[in-house]
C-alpha positions as CSV (number, residue, x, y, z in Angstrom):
1,X,-7.4,2.1,2.1
2,X,-7.3,-1.6,2.9
3,X,-6.0,-2.1,6.5
4,X,-4.7,-5.6,5.8
5,X,-2.4,-4.3,3.0
6,X,-1.1,-1.6,5.3
7,X,-0.5,-4.1,8.1
8,X,1.4,-6.4,5.7
9,X,3.5,-3.5,4.4
10,X,4.2,-2.5,8.0
11,X,5.6,-6.0,8.6
12,X,7.9,-5.5,5.6
13,X,6.1,-7.9,3.3
14,X,6.0,-7.6,-0.5
15,X,2.3,-7.1,-1.5
16,X,0.4,-8.1,-4.6
17,X,-3.2,-7.1,-4.9
18,X,-6.2,-6.4,-7.2
19,X,-6.3,-3.1,-9.0
20,X,-9.4,-1.8,-7.2
21,X,-10.4,1.1,-5.0
22,X,-7.5,2.7,-3.0
23,X,-5.1,-0.1,-3.5
24,X,-3.2,1.6,-6.4
25,X,-2.3,4.4,-4.0
26,X,-0.2,1.9,-2.0
27,X,1.2,-0.7,-4.5
28,X,3.4,-0.3,-7.5
29,X,1.6,-0.8,-10.8
30,X,3.5,-4.0,-11.7
31,X,2.2,-5.6,-8.5
32,X,-1.5,-4.8,-9.2
33,X,-3.6,-7.6,-10.8
34,X,-6.3,-6.4,-13.2
35,X,-8.1,-9.6,-14.2
36,X,-8.5,-11.3,-10.7
37,X,-7.3,-14.6,-12.1
38,X,-5.2,-17.0,-9.9
39,X,-2.8,-17.5,-12.8
40,X,-2.0,-13.7,-12.9
41,X,-1.3,-13.7,-9.2
42,X,0.9,-16.8,-9.6
43,X,3.0,-15.2,-12.4
44,X,3.8,-12.2,-10.2
45,X,4.5,-14.3,-7.1
46,X,6.8,-16.5,-9.1
47,X,8.6,-13.5,-10.5
48,X,9.2,-12.2,-7.0
49,X,10.3,-15.6,-5.7
50,X,12.9,-15.8,-8.5
51,X,14.2,-12.3,-7.8
52,X,15.2,-11.8,-4.2
53,X,16.8,-8.4,-4.9
54,X,13.4,-7.2,-6.1
55,X,11.6,-8.8,-3.3
56,X,13.8,-7.1,-0.7
57,X,13.5,-3.8,-2.5
58,X,9.7,-4.0,-2.6
59,X,9.6,-5.1,1.1
60,X,11.7,-2.1,2.2
61,X,9.6,0.3,0.1
62,X,6.4,-1.1,1.5
63,X,7.7,-0.7,5.0
64,X,8.6,2.9,4.4
65,X,5.2,3.6,2.8
66,X,3.4,2.0,5.8
67,X,5.3,4.4,8.1
68,X,3.5,7.3,6.5
69,X,0.2,5.9,7.8
70,X,1.2,5.8,11.5
71,X,-1.6,6.9,13.7
72,X,0.3,9.9,15.0
73,X,0.9,11.2,11.5
74,X,-2.7,10.5,10.4
75,X,-4.0,12.3,13.5
76,X,-2.1,15.5,12.6
77,X,-3.5,15.3,9.0
78,X,-7.0,14.8,10.3
79,X,-6.7,17.7,12.7
80,X,-5.5,20.0,9.8
81,X,-8.3,18.8,7.6
82,X,-11.0,19.4,10.2
83,X,-9.6,22.8,11.0
84,X,-9.7,23.8,7.4
85,X,-13.3,22.7,7.2
86,X,-14.2,24.6,10.3
87,X,-12.6,27.7,8.8
88,X,-14.5,27.3,5.5
89,X,-17.7,27.0,7.4
90,X,-17.2,30.4,9.2
């Protein structure tokens, strides 16, 4: 997962990104850009600028998603994962 996107989300920012790798796990489909063109990004940015209600909704949602990636929560998930691997190896 891209750390820069998670950090932006944790700051409560709306995020627009390319539709590659692990990014679709984080960002709503309508904010993923498929063709990598600056014009496509500009269209989505303009749509958000002109709709403050949506921008605030997206910012709040992003913040809450970022909370699920806190180190303490990830550490617990990693520990459970490694424990299950250890049990499978026995």
